[in-house]
C-alpha positions as YAML, in Angstrom:
chain: A
units: angstrom
residues:
- id: 1
  name: MET
  ca: [47.11, -33.16, -6.38]
- id: 2
  name: THR
  ca: [45.02, -30.66, -3.95]
- id: 3
  name: GLN
  ca: [47.61, -28.52, -1.91]
- id: 4
  name: PHE
  ca: [45.29, -28.42, 1.82]
- id: 5
  name: GLU
  ca: [46.72, -24.47, 3.04]
- id: 6
  name: PRO
  ca: [47.71, -24.51, 6.99]
- id: 7
  name: GLN
  ca: [45.59, -21.63, 7.39]
- id: 8
  name: PHE
  ca: [42.59, -23.26, 7.03]
- id: 9
  name: PHE
  ca: [43.49, -27.05, 7.39]
- id: 10
  name: LYS
  ca: [45.77, -29.16, 9.68]
- id: 11
  name: GLU
  ca: [46.91, -32.35, 9.52]
- id: 12
  name: TYR
  ca: [45.17, -35.25, 10.72]
- id: 13
  name: LYS
  ca: [45.03, -39.05, 10.62]
- id: 14
  name: PRO
  ca: [41.23, -40.40, 11.61]
- id: 15
  name: THR
  ca: [40.43, -43.96, 12.27]
- id: 16
  name: PRO
  ca: [38.27, -45.73, 9.83]
- id: 17
  name: GLU
  ca: [35.33, -45.32, 12.65]
- id: 18
  name: GLN
  ca: [35.72, -41.60, 12.68]
- id: 19
  name: LEU
  ca: [35.99, -41.29, 9.16]
- id: 20
  name: ASP
  ca: [32.59, -43.01, 9.49]
- id: 21
  name: GLN
  ca: [31.35, -41.10, 11.87]
- id: 22
  name: TYR
  ca: [31.66, -37.95, 9.68]
- id: 23
  name: PHE
  ca: [30.00, -39.35, 6.89]
- id: 24
  name: GLN
  ca: [27.53, -40.74, 8.63]
- id: 25
  name: SER
  ca: [26.93, -37.23, 10.93]
- id: 26
  name: ALA
  ca: [26.75, -35.71, 6.83]
- id: 27
  name: VAL
  ca: [24.09, -38.14, 6.09]
- id: 28
  name: ARG
  ca: [22.07, -37.40, 9.41]
- id: 29
  name: ASP
  ca: [21.72, -33.94, 9.17]
- id: 30
  name: PHE
  ca: [20.61, -34.37, 5.17]
- id: 31
  name: GLU
  ca: [17.86, -36.43, 6.57]
- id: 32
  name: ILE
  ca: [16.48, -34.14, 8.71]
- id: 33
  name: ALA
  ca: [16.68, -31.63, 5.91]
- id: 34
  name: ARG
  ca: [14.99, -34.37, 3.67]
- id: 35
  name: LYS
  ca: [11.98, -35.05, 6.27]
- id: 36
  name: ASP
  ca: [11.07, -31.83, 7.75]
- id: 37
  name: ASN
  ca: [8.56, -29.61, 6.82]
- id: 38
  name: PHE
  ca: [9.85, -25.97, 7.37]
- id: 39
  name: VAL
  ca: [11.75, -24.75, 4.14]
- id: 40
  name: GLU
  ca: [13.96, -23.03, 6.71]
- id: 41
  name: VAL
  ca: [15.28, -25.77, 8.82]
- id: 42
  name: GLN
  ca: [15.77, -28.04, 5.30]
- id: 43
  name: PHE
  ca: [17.93, -25.13, 4.45]
- id: 44
  name: SER
  ca: [20.26, -25.06, 7.31]
- id: 45
  name: TYR
  ca: [20.10, -28.97, 7.48]
- id: 46
  name: CYS
  ca: [21.13, -29.10, 3.81]
- id: 47
  name: PHE
  ca: [24.25, -26.73, 4.18]
- id: 48
  name: GLN
  ca: [25.30, -28.14, 6.73]
- id: 49
  name: ALA
  ca: [25.01, -31.56, 5.34]
- id: 50
  name: LEU
  ca: [27.29, -30.42, 2.20]
- id: 51
  name: ILE
  ca: [29.87, -28.85, 4.79]
- id: 52
  name: LYS
  ca: [30.02, -31.92, 6.76]
- id: 53
  name: ALA
  ca: [31.00, -34.20, 3.51]
- id: 54
  name: GLY
  ca: [33.57, -32.06, 2.87]
- id: 55
  name: ILE
  ca: [35.25, -32.50, 5.89]
- id: 56
  name: ALA
  ca: [34.61, -36.49, 5.94]
- id: 57
  name: LEU
  ca: [36.35, -36.12, 2.18]
- id: 58
  name: PHE
  ca: [39.25, -34.03, 3.73]
- id: 59
  name: ALA
  ca: [39.60, -36.58, 6.42]
- id: 60
  name: LYS
  ca: [40.08, -38.87, 3.85]
- id: 61
  name: VAL
  ca: [42.03, -37.24, 0.93]
- id: 62
  name: GLY
  ca: [44.31, -35.05, 2.81]
- id: 63
  name: PRO
  ca: [44.34, -36.66, 5.44]
- id: 64
  name: VAL
  ca: [43.20, -33.04, 7.01]
- id: 65
  name: ARG
  ca: [40.86, -31.11, 9.20]
- id: 66
  name: VAL
  ca: [39.27, -27.92, 8.62]
- id: 67
  name: ARG
  ca: [40.24, -25.42, 11.17]
- id: 68
  name: SER
  ca: [37.44, -22.99, 12.93]
- id: 69
  name: VAL
  ca: [38.66, -19.87, 11.14]
- id: 70
  name: PRO
  ca: [37.03, -16.95, 9.09]
- id: 71
  name: GLY
  ca: [37.15, -18.26, 5.67]
- id: 72
  name: HIS
  ca: [37.25, -21.37, 6.50]
- id: 73
  name: HIS
  ca: [33.35, -22.34, 4.44]
- id: 74
  name: VAL
  ca: [34.79, -20.77, 1.42]
- id: 75
  name: LYS
  ca: [37.61, -22.81, 1.70]
- id: 76
  name: THR
  ca: [35.75, -25.69, 2.03]
- id: 77
  name: LEU
  ca: [33.43, -25.57, -1.10]
- id: 78
  name: GLU
  ca: [36.60, -24.55, -2.97]
- id: 79
  name: LYS
  ca: [38.58, -27.70, -1.38]
- id: 80
  name: MET
  ca: [35.05, -29.73, -2.42]
- id: 81
  name: SER
  ca: [34.76, -28.73, -5.78]
- id: 82
  name: GLU
  ca: [38.67, -29.43, -6.77]
- id: 83
  name: ILE
  ca: [38.64, -32.91, -5.26]
- id: 84
  name: LEU
  ca: [35.80, -33.99, -7.12]
- id: 85
  name: ASN
  ca: [36.12, -32.05, -10.41]
- id: 86
  name: ASP
  ca: [32.80, -30.72, -9.70]
- id: 87
  name: PRO
  ca: [32.41, -26.53, -10.03]
- id: 88
  name: ASP
  ca: [28.94, -26.37, -9.29]
- id: 89
  name: ILE
  ca: [30.01, -27.58, -5.89]
- id: 90
  name: ASN
  ca: [31.76, -24.06, -5.44]
- id: 91
  name: THR
  ca: [29.06, -22.17, -7.46]
- id: 92
  name: ILE
  ca: [26.27, -23.89, -5.85]
- id: 93
  name: GLY
  ca: [27.48, -24.22, -2.33]
- id: 94
  name: ASN
  ca: [28.08, -20.89, -2.19]
- id: 95
  name: VAL
  ca: [24.80, -19.36, -3.38]
- id: 96
  name: MET
  ca: [24.02, -21.73, -0.16]
- id: 97
  name: ARG
  ca: [26.53, -20.21, 2.27]
- id: 98
  name: ALA
  ca: [25.52, -16.55, 0.76]
- id: 99
  name: LYS
  ca: [21.81, -17.14, 1.73]
- id: 100
  name: ARG
  ca: [22.99, -18.20, 5.09]
- id: 101
  name: ASN
  ca: [24.60, -15.64, 6.04]
- id: 102
  name: LEU
  ca: [22.53, -13.30, 5.02]
- id: 103
  name: ASP
  ca: [19.86, -15.17, 7.18]
- id: 104
  name: PHE
  ca: [22.42, -15.53, 10.45]
- id: 105
  name: TYR
  ca: [23.75, -11.76, 10.29]
- id: 106
  name: GLU
  ca: [21.06, -10.02, 8.19]
- id: 107
  name: GLY
  ca: [18.23, -10.30, 9.74]
- id: 108
  name: GLY
  ca: [16.90, -13.14, 7.52]
- id: 109
  name: VAL
  ca: [16.24, -14.25, 3.91]
- id: 110
  name: ILE
  ca: [13.40, -15.94, 2.41]
- id: 111
  name: VAL
  ca: [14.15, -19.70, 0.98]
- id: 112
  name: SER
  ca: [11.30, -21.02, -1.32]
- id: 113
  name: GLU
  ca: [10.26, -24.50, -1.30]
- id: 114
  name: SER
  ca: [11.36, -24.79, -5.01]
- id: 115
  name: GLU
  ca: [14.96, -23.29, -3.93]
- id: 116
  name: VAL
  ca: [15.14, -26.06, -1.18]
- id: 117
  name: LYS
  ca: [13.96, -28.74, -3.56]
- id: 118
  name: ASP
  ca: [16.98, -27.92, -5.80]
- id: 119
  name: PHE
  ca: [19.37, -27.97, -3.11]
- id: 120
  name: LEU
  ca: [18.22, -30.92, -1.49]
- id: 121
  name: LYS
  ca: [18.92, -32.70, -5.01]
- id: 122
  name: PHE
  ca: [22.32, -30.92, -5.59]
- id: 123
  name: VAL
  ca: [23.57, -32.02, -2.21]
- id: 124
  name: GLN
  ca: [22.18, -35.66, -2.30]
- id: 125
  name: GLY
  ca: [24.49, -35.95, -5.90]
- id: 126
  name: VAL
  ca: [27.71, -34.46, -3.47]
- id: 127
  name: LEU
  ca: [26.72, -36.68, -0.63]
- id: 128
  name: ASN
  ca: [26.82, -39.77, -3.37]
- id: 129
  name: SER
  ca: [30.27, -38.37, -4.76]
- id: 130
  name: VAL
  ca: [31.98, -38.02, -1.46]
- id: 131
  name: ARG
  ca: [30.52, -41.49, -0.78]
- id: 132
  name: LYS
  ca: [32.50, -43.23, -3.62]
- id: 133
  name: VAL
  ca: [35.63, -41.43, -2.07]
- id: 134
  name: LEU
  ca: [35.37, -42.79, 1.30]
- id: 135
  name: SER
  ca: [34.89, -46.73, 0.31]
- id: 136
  name: LYS
  ca: [38.14, -46.50, -2.07]
...
């Protein structure tokens, strides 16, 4: 069973409607990423969709809510990877996080169309996995 460290997570009992809202927010961000013409927008929304999928997942299995503290994205990816038994979530998710941080804090990073296509495919798979857990 997954242990949720209290410095990163707090107990939370969402309603079924809230669970659905969390996941639909992730899906909405993914659709923006999929449909937009700018790779920077695609990348940003793709990463947001991944993190929001984790928020929905944790609300279901914890049930916990992620605290907005330094390191929470790293912990989100780690716990998603653990819960879904998919090490790629931690690996690829952290590549995305690092690129996002370079773009956000270091004056920009170039993300190629090819990379964005790969990230979109990856996040679509994660969303499908989260959807399965939420439907149980």
